[in-house]
N, C-alpha and C positions, 0 to 999 in steps of 0.2 A: 422462603424468607426474602422479603424485599431488601434491595440493596440500600445502602446509606445514601441520602440525597447529596448531590454535589452541586456546587455553584457552576452555572453555565459560563463558559468563557468563549471568546471569539478567536481562539488559538487555532490557526491552520498549519502549525508547524508539522514537519514530517521528518522522522529519522528513518533511514533505510540502509539496506545493503543488498547486494546480489550474491547468490550462491550459484556456482556453476559446477556441473558434473559432466563427465563423458560417459555415455551409455551406448554400447555397440558402435563406437566410433562417431557418435553424434554429440556435439556439445549442446547441453541443455542449461537453461538459466531459470532461476526462481527469484522473485523479488520478495523480500521480507521487510515490512515497515512497521512503524509505530506512530500513532497519532493520539490525540486526546480521545479517550474511549467513547465520548458522547458524539463524536463526529461520524460522518459517513465518508466512504472512500470508493471511488471507481478507478479501475486500471484499464486503460484502453476501452472505456465504455462499459466495463463489466463491474457490477457492484461486488464489493468484497465483504466477507464476514470478519468482524472485528471482535476480539475477545475482551474480557473485562479490563485487561491492561492496555487495550488499544492496539494490540498486535494483530497484523494480518499478513497473509502470504499468498502469492499467486501460485497457480499450477506451474509445473515445469513446462517450458516451451523451448522448441528448437531455437538455437541462437545463431542468427546469421553473423557475418563478420562484424556487424555494427548493430547492436540491439537498442531500440528506442522504445520507451513506454511513456504514456501520458497518464499521470496520476492527478486526480482531482479530489481535494479534501474540502468537505462542506461542513460548517458548524451548524448546530441546531438553530442558531440565530440567522442563518442564511448567508453568511460570509463564505466565499469560496476562494481557493487558491489552486492554480494549475501548475504542476511540475512537469517538466520534460526531462526524463531521466534517460541516461545513455550508458551503456556498458560496451567497452571496446575489447 
């Protein structure tokens, strides 16, 4: 069944949080974010899968003392915004 058409916006906003866990003494972090579902997202150059609500999450990764991630949100109309996210 096709989805309901939605009006395209140029909204590059990003809501996000980090989840951290400790596994075998190693701190791991995962980024979970939400964007307009029609947008595309890359995290550190890797394209992310976005669900119908616009939610995506990265794989768990080892967390150095200062974790930085670059997130690029691109609208279907070509507008981009780059976020430099950091978790301490």
